[in-house]
SESE-386344 format. One line per field, with one value per residue: residue in one letter; x, y negated, z of N, C-alpha, C in turn; residue number from 1. Coordinates in steps of 0.2 Angstrom, whole numbers, plus 5000, padded with zeros to 4 digits. Each point is the difference from the previous one (the first is absolute). Last residue first. Layout:
BEGIN
type = A; ...
n.px = X; ...
n.py = Y; ...
n.pz = Z; ...
ca.px = X; ...
ca.py = Y; ...
ca.pz = Z; ...
c.px = X; ...
c.py = Y; ...
c.pz = Z; ...
seq = NUM; ...
END
This chain:
BEGIN
type = G; E; H; K; L; L; L; D; V; E; V; D; V; Q; R; G; V; T; D; G; S; S; W; E; G; T; G; V; E; W; R; T; R; D; M; S; L; G; G; Q; M; V; A; T; A; K; G; E; I; R; A; S; D; G; Q; R; T; W; T; F; P; L; T; V; E; H; T; N; S; K; I; T; L; D; A; V; A; E; Y; S; D; G; E; K; H; E; I; R; K; T; E; F; R; A; R; P; F; E; E; F; W; F; W; P; K; D; A; L; T; S; D; R; D; A; S; G; T; D; V; S; T; V; D; V; T; V; D; F; A; S; A; D; L; D; D; A; H; F; T; M; D; A; D; F; D; E; F; R; G; S; F; E; S; G; T; Q; T; A; T; F; G; L; L; S; E; E; H; I; V; S; W; N; G; A; H; A; L; P; T; A; A; L; L; L; I; L; A; R; A; L; D; A; R; M
n.px = 5032; 5018; 5005; 5012; 5002; 5007; 4990; 4994; 4983; 4997; 4987; 4994; 4991; 4994; 4998; 5022; 5015; 5003; 4977; 4981; 4993; 5009; 5022; 5005; 4991; 5002; 5004; 4995; 4979; 4980; 4987; 5012; 5007; 4988; 4997; 4993; 4993; 4971; 4981; 4994; 4994; 5011; 5026; 5022; 5025; 5013; 5012; 5008; 5013; 5007; 5013; 5011; 5005; 4989; 4991; 4977; 4992; 4984; 4993; 4989; 4990; 4992; 4989; 4994; 4995; 5010; 5010; 5023; 5021; 5019; 4994; 4987; 4977; 4980; 4986; 4990; 5004; 4995; 5005; 5007; 5006; 4975; 4979; 4995; 5004; 5007; 5008; 5001; 5004; 5026; 5024; 5026; 5016; 5025; 5020; 5015; 4994; 5008; 5021; 5002; 4988; 4989; 4996; 5003; 5019; 5025; 5015; 5002; 5017; 5021; 5000; 5006; 5026; 5012; 4992; 4989; 4983; 4993; 4993; 4996; 4988; 4979; 4994; 4977; 4981; 4977; 4981; 4979; 4983; 4979; 4983; 4980; 5000; 5003; 5008; 5024; 5020; 5021; 5013; 5025; 5014; 5024; 5019; 5020; 5019; 5007; 4988; 4998; 4996; 5000; 4992; 4993; 4992; 4993; 5003; 5000; 4982; 4995; 4998; 5008; 5005; 5009; 5008; 5018; 5015; 5014; 4987; 4979; 4980; 4980; 4977; 4985; 4997; 4995; 4991; 4995; 5020; 5012; 4993; 5003; 5013; 4991; 4983; 5007; 5010; 4982; 4993; 5014; 5000; 4980; 5001; 5012; 4993; 4985
n.py = 4882; 4982; 4974; 4975; 4971; 4973; 4978; 4976; 4982; 4976; 4979; 4973; 4981; 4975; 4983; 4982; 4986; 4980; 4994; 5018; 5012; 5016; 4998; 4992; 5018; 5025; 5018; 5021; 5012; 5006; 4987; 4980; 4999; 4999; 5008; 5002; 4997; 4993; 4999; 5006; 5021; 5022; 5002; 5008; 5007; 5009; 5014; 5025; 5027; 5023; 5024; 5024; 5019; 4995; 4980; 4985; 4981; 4984; 4975; 4982; 4987; 4999; 4992; 5002; 5000; 5004; 5004; 4998; 5003; 4996; 5004; 5015; 5006; 5015; 5002; 5003; 4999; 4998; 4998; 5003; 5008; 5001; 4988; 5002; 5016; 5008; 5013; 5002; 4999; 4995; 4991; 4988; 4991; 4992; 4996; 4995; 4989; 4993; 4989; 4983; 4978; 4980; 4974; 4987; 5010; 5004; 5006; 4986; 4985; 5007; 4997; 4981; 4992; 5007; 5002; 5012; 5016; 5025; 5021; 5021; 5008; 5009; 5023; 5015; 5018; 5011; 5015; 5003; 5017; 5015; 5016; 4989; 4994; 5013; 4999; 4988; 5004; 4999; 4999; 4995; 4989; 4985; 4982; 4981; 4976; 4979; 4974; 4972; 4974; 4973; 4971; 4973; 4975; 4985; 5002; 5024; 5023; 5026; 5029; 5027; 5028; 5025; 5015; 5020; 5015; 5013; 5018; 5021; 5015; 5019; 5015; 5013; 5003; 5011; 5011; 5024; 5013; 5002; 5016; 5023; 5011; 5006; 5019; 5021; 5011; 5009; 5023; 5015; 5006; 5012; 5023; 5011; 5004; 5020
n.pz = 4859; 5001; 4989; 5001; 4998; 5004; 5006; 5012; 5013; 5018; 5014; 5009; 5020; 5016; 5018; 5004; 5012; 5013; 5007; 5010; 5021; 5017; 5014; 5024; 5016; 4989; 4981; 4995; 5007; 4985; 4988; 4991; 4978; 4977; 4973; 4972; 4977; 5000; 5021; 5027; 5012; 4994; 4995; 4985; 4984; 4977; 4978; 4984; 4995; 4981; 4992; 4988; 4988; 4975; 5000; 5010; 5013; 5018; 5014; 5019; 5026; 5027; 5022; 5029; 5029; 5026; 5027; 5017; 5014; 4990; 4977; 4981; 4980; 4986; 4976; 4971; 4976; 4972; 4973; 4971; 4978; 4986; 5015; 5024; 5023; 5025; 5027; 5030; 5021; 5004; 5012; 5011; 5020; 5014; 5020; 5020; 5023; 5022; 4999; 4983; 4994; 4984; 5004; 5019; 5015; 4988; 4979; 4981; 4997; 4987; 4976; 4992; 4998; 4984; 4974; 4980; 5003; 5011; 5019; 5013; 5019; 4999; 4988; 4992; 4988; 4985; 4986; 4982; 4983; 4986; 4993; 4991; 4977; 4975; 4978; 5001; 5018; 5019; 5024; 5018; 5024; 5010; 5017; 5004; 5001; 4992; 4999; 4996; 4988; 4991; 4998; 4997; 5010; 5015; 5022; 5000; 4989; 4985; 4988; 4996; 4994; 4993; 4977; 4985; 4992; 5014; 5013; 4992; 5009; 4998; 4999; 5005; 5029; 5026; 5019; 4999; 5000; 5022; 5014; 5001; 5014; 5021; 5001; 5000; 5020; 5016; 4997; 5008; 5023; 5009; 4997; 5016; 5021; 5001
ca.px = 4995; 5002; 4997; 5001; 4998; 4999; 5001; 5001; 5003; 5000; 5005; 4999; 5005; 4998; 4997; 4995; 5001; 5008; 5005; 5001; 4997; 4994; 5000; 4999; 5001; 4995; 5000; 5006; 5006; 5003; 4994; 4999; 5005; 5000; 4997; 5003; 5005; 5009; 5002; 5004; 4995; 4995; 4994; 4994; 4995; 5001; 4994; 5003; 4996; 5002; 4996; 4998; 5001; 5003; 5005; 5003; 5001; 5004; 5000; 5005; 5000; 5004; 4999; 5004; 4997; 4992; 4998; 4992; 4992; 5001; 5008; 5001; 5009; 5001; 5005; 4998; 5001; 5001; 4997; 4998; 5007; 5008; 5002; 4997; 5000; 4996; 5001; 4998; 4995; 4996; 4996; 4994; 4998; 4993; 4996; 5004; 4996; 4994; 5001; 5001; 5004; 5001; 5000; 4998; 4993; 4998; 5000; 4995; 4994; 5000; 4999; 4994; 4995; 5002; 5003; 5004; 4997; 5006; 4996; 5006; 5006; 5000; 5001; 5009; 5003; 5006; 5001; 5005; 5001; 5007; 5003; 4998; 5002; 4997; 4994; 4995; 4997; 4996; 4996; 4994; 4997; 4994; 4998; 4995; 4998; 5007; 5002; 4999; 5005; 4998; 5005; 4996; 5006; 4997; 5002; 5003; 5005; 4997; 5004; 4994; 5002; 4996; 4999; 4993; 4998; 5002; 5002; 5011; 5002; 5006; 5006; 5002; 4995; 5007; 5001; 4993; 4996; 5006; 4997; 4992; 5003; 5005; 4997; 4996; 5004; 5005; 4996; 5000; 5005; 5001; 4996; 5005; 5000; 4997
ca.py = 5005; 5006; 5007; 5005; 5008; 5005; 5004; 5002; 5005; 5004; 5006; 5006; 5005; 5005; 5006; 5000; 5006; 5001; 4992; 4998; 4993; 5000; 5005; 4996; 4995; 4997; 4993; 4998; 4998; 5006; 5003; 5000; 5002; 4994; 5001; 4998; 5005; 4999; 5000; 4993; 4993; 4999; 4999; 4995; 5002; 4994; 4997; 4992; 4995; 4993; 4995; 4994; 5004; 5007; 5000; 5008; 5000; 5006; 5003; 5002; 4999; 5001; 5003; 4994; 5005; 4995; 5003; 4997; 5003; 4997; 4996; 4999; 4996; 4995; 5004; 4995; 5003; 4998; 5005; 4996; 5003; 5001; 5001; 4993; 4998; 5000; 4994; 5002; 5002; 5001; 5005; 4998; 5003; 4998; 5003; 5000; 5003; 5006; 5004; 5006; 5003; 5006; 5004; 4996; 5001; 4999; 5005; 5004; 4995; 5000; 5005; 4999; 4997; 5005; 4995; 4996; 4995; 4997; 4994; 5000; 4998; 4993; 4998; 4994; 4999; 4998; 4999; 4998; 4996; 4996; 5002; 5005; 4997; 5002; 5003; 4994; 5004; 4996; 5004; 5000; 5008; 5001; 5008; 5001; 5009; 5005; 5007; 5007; 5005; 5004; 5005; 5008; 5004; 4998; 4993; 4996; 4994; 4996; 4992; 4995; 4995; 4997; 4994; 4998; 4998; 4997; 4993; 4999; 4995; 4998; 4995; 5005; 4998; 4998; 4995; 4998; 5000; 4996; 4996; 4998; 5001; 4994; 4992; 4999; 4997; 4992; 4995; 5000; 4996; 4993; 4998; 5003; 4992; 4993
ca.pz = 5000; 5005; 5000; 4999; 5004; 4995; 5002; 4993; 5001; 4994; 5001; 4994; 4997; 4995; 5001; 4996; 4997; 4996; 4999; 4991; 4998; 4997; 4993; 4996; 5003; 5006; 4999; 4996; 5005; 5004; 5001; 5008; 5005; 5004; 5008; 5008; 5002; 4995; 4992; 4994; 5003; 4998; 5008; 5000; 5007; 5006; 5002; 5003; 5000; 5004; 5001; 5005; 5006; 5002; 4995; 5001; 4995; 4997; 4995; 4997; 4992; 4995; 4997; 4994; 4993; 4996; 4994; 4999; 5001; 5005; 5002; 5008; 5001; 5005; 5004; 5007; 5004; 5006; 5007; 5006; 5004; 4996; 4991; 4997; 4995; 4993; 4993; 4994; 5003; 4995; 4997; 4994; 4996; 4999; 4996; 4993; 4995; 5002; 5005; 4999; 5007; 4999; 4994; 4997; 5002; 5006; 5005; 5000; 5004; 5009; 5001; 4999; 5008; 5005; 5006; 4999; 4998; 4998; 4996; 4993; 5005; 4999; 5005; 4997; 5005; 5000; 5007; 5001; 5006; 4998; 5005; 5008; 5004; 5008; 4997; 4994; 4997; 4994; 4999; 4996; 4997; 4998; 4998; 5001; 5000; 4997; 5002; 4996; 5005; 4998; 5001; 5000; 4994; 4993; 4999; 5006; 5001; 5005; 4997; 5003; 5002; 5004; 5004; 5004; 4993; 5001; 5003; 4998; 4998; 5005; 4997; 4995; 4993; 4993; 5000; 5001; 4995; 4994; 5004; 4995; 4993; 5000; 5004; 4991; 4996; 5001; 4998; 4991; 5000; 5003; 4994; 4993; 5000; 5002
c.px = 4993; 4996; 5001; 4993; 5002; 5000; 5002; 5005; 5002; 5002; 5002; 5004; 4997; 5008; 4999; 4996; 4994; 5001; 5008; 5002; 5002; 4997; 4994; 5001; 5001; 5006; 4992; 5001; 5008; 5004; 5005; 4994; 4997; 5005; 5005; 4997; 5003; 5005; 5004; 4999; 5003; 4995; 4992; 4997; 4994; 4996; 5001; 4992; 5000; 4993; 5001; 4996; 4999; 5000; 5003; 5003; 5004; 5002; 5003; 4998; 5007; 4998; 5005; 4997; 5005; 5004; 4994; 5000; 4995; 4994; 4997; 5008; 5003; 5007; 4999; 5005; 4999; 5000; 4998; 4996; 5000; 5007; 5004; 4998; 4996; 5001; 4996; 5005; 4998; 4993; 4992; 4998; 4994; 4997; 4995; 4996; 5006; 4997; 4994; 4998; 5002; 5001; 4998; 4996; 4994; 4991; 4997; 5001; 4994; 4995; 5000; 4994; 4994; 4996; 5003; 5004; 5006; 4997; 5008; 4997; 5004; 5006; 5002; 5002; 5007; 5002; 5008; 5002; 5006; 5000; 5009; 5006; 4999; 5001; 4994; 4992; 4994; 4999; 4994; 4998; 4994; 4997; 4994; 4998; 4994; 4997; 5002; 5001; 4996; 5005; 4999; 5009; 4997; 5003; 4997; 5003; 5002; 5002; 4996; 5003; 4993; 5003; 4994; 5001; 4995; 4999; 5004; 5000; 5007; 5001; 5002; 5004; 5005; 4995; 5004; 5001; 4993; 4995; 5005; 5000; 4997; 5004; 5007; 4997; 4998; 5004; 5000; 4995; 5003; 5005; 4998; 4995; 5008; 5002
c.py = 5001; 5006; 5005; 5005; 5006; 5003; 5004; 5006; 5002; 5005; 5004; 5006; 5004; 5004; 5006; 5007; 5002; 5005; 5002; 4992; 5000; 4995; 5001; 5003; 4993; 4993; 4998; 4993; 5000; 4996; 5007; 5006; 5001; 5003; 4995; 5004; 5000; 5005; 4996; 4997; 4995; 4993; 5002; 5001; 4994; 5003; 4994; 4996; 4993; 4998; 4995; 4996; 4993; 5001; 5006; 4999; 5007; 5002; 5009; 5004; 5002; 5002; 4999; 5004; 4993; 5003; 4995; 5006; 4995; 5002; 4999; 4996; 5000; 5000; 4995; 5006; 4996; 5004; 4994; 5002; 4994; 5004; 5003; 5003; 4994; 4998; 5001; 4996; 5004; 5001; 5000; 5006; 5000; 5006; 4997; 5002; 5000; 5002; 5003; 5006; 5009; 5006; 5007; 5003; 4997; 4998; 4997; 5006; 5007; 4997; 5002; 5010; 5001; 4996; 5002; 4994; 4995; 4995; 4996; 4993; 4997; 4998; 4993; 4999; 4995; 4996; 5000; 4998; 4998; 4995; 4997; 5002; 4999; 4994; 5004; 5005; 4996; 5004; 4996; 5005; 4998; 5008; 4999; 5010; 4999; 5008; 5006; 5003; 5006; 5005; 5007; 5002; 5006; 5005; 4999; 4993; 4996; 4991; 4998; 4994; 4994; 4997; 4999; 4993; 4995; 4994; 4993; 4994; 5000; 4994; 4999; 4994; 5002; 4997; 4995; 4990; 4999; 4999; 4993; 4995; 4995; 4998; 4997; 4991; 4997; 4998; 4995; 4994; 4999; 4996; 4992; 4996; 5001; 4994
c.pz = 5003; 4997; 5003; 5003; 4995; 5004; 4993; 5002; 4991; 4999; 4995; 5002; 4993; 4998; 4994; 5003; 4996; 4996; 4998; 4998; 4993; 4995; 4996; 4990; 4994; 5002; 5006; 4999; 4998; 5006; 5003; 5001; 5006; 5006; 5003; 5003; 5005; 5000; 4997; 4993; 4999; 5001; 4996; 5006; 5000; 5005; 5005; 5002; 5003; 5003; 5003; 4999; 5007; 5006; 5000; 4994; 4999; 4995; 5000; 4993; 4996; 4994; 4994; 4994; 4995; 4993; 4997; 4992; 5001; 5005; 5005; 5001; 5006; 5000; 5009; 5004; 5006; 5004; 5005; 5004; 5007; 5005; 4997; 4992; 4998; 4995; 4994; 4994; 4995; 5005; 4996; 5000; 4996; 4995; 4997; 4995; 4993; 4993; 5002; 5003; 4999; 5006; 5000; 4992; 4996; 5002; 5007; 5005; 5001; 5003; 5009; 5001; 4998; 5006; 5007; 5003; 4996; 4996; 4998; 4997; 4992; 5005; 5000; 5007; 5000; 5007; 5000; 5006; 5002; 5005; 4999; 5004; 5007; 5005; 5007; 5001; 4996; 4996; 4992; 4995; 4993; 4997; 4996; 4998; 5003; 5002; 4997; 5008; 4999; 5007; 4997; 5002; 5001; 4995; 4994; 4999; 5006; 5000; 5008; 4998; 5002; 5004; 5003; 5003; 5000; 4992; 4997; 5003; 4997; 4997; 5004; 4994; 4996; 4994; 4997; 5002; 4998; 4993; 4994; 5002; 4995; 4994; 4998; 5001; 4994; 4996; 5003; 4997; 4991; 4997; 5001; 4997; 4993; 4999
seq = 194; 193; 192; 191; 190; 189; 188; 187; 186; 185; 184; 183; 182; 181; 180; 179; 178; 177; 176; 175; 174; 173; 172; 171; 170; 169; 168; 167; 166; 165; 164; 163; 162; 161; 160; 159; 158; 157; 156; 155; 154; 153; 152; 151; 150; 149; 148; 147; 146; 145; 144; 143; 142; 141; 140; 139; 138; 137; 136; 135; 134; 133; 132; 131; 130; 129; 128; 127; 126; 125; 124; 123; 122; 121; 120; 119; 118; 117; 116; 115; 114; 113; 112; 111; 110; 109; 108; 107; 106; 105; 104; 103; 102; 101; 100; 99; 98; 97; 96; 95; 94; 93; 92; 91; 90; 89; 88; 87; 86; 85; 84; 83; 82; 81; 80; 79; 78; 77; 76; 75; 74; 73; 72; 71; 70; 69; 68; 67; 66; 65; 64; 63; 62; 61; 60; 59; 58; 57; 56; 55; 54; 53; 52; 51; 50; 49; 48; 47; 46; 45; 44; 43; 42; 41; 40; 39; 38; 37; 36; 35; 34; 33; 32; 31; 30; 29; 28; 27; 26; 25; 24; 23; 22; 21; 20; 19; 18; 17; 16; 15; 14; 13; 12; 11; 10; 9; 8; 7; 6; 5; 4; 3; 2; 1
END
């Protein structure tokens, strides 16, 4: 009886990663998870160097499609060492307490042609709000490209208000020095895994 139970447990554990593994993997060196914001009226861009993405996408079965992306926010790079070190502080991303953000789809909807929308929960600093990510998905043999911009649903347009996630609190929340609007860019090259 114990041997049967042990075999069943081993089979269950072996099957578990397959059940959660996506059918597309990100080619990180060819991909971008970035953003654009403003500081003292000037635009600047940044990117997150490290993120894990569990990507399942079937154009003919969107109910079985899902994106689950975990971003290491400590990997942020804005091209300015001073700005990056400030983003580590409590008013901003607060690396010490909240080193990761998560984007987890609730549903993916087809719009027209290669255009889709992913409705997802975005969690930053334990604040979760629904966002909509319009994107295009173009399949090219064994690779595909997904591009889009994240949009806070309640804000509309193609931008999100960083203060909804408590990114830039206190004196930084007014938007006077650092703009409240952040445009997120997703440009992923993916490899089909079967």
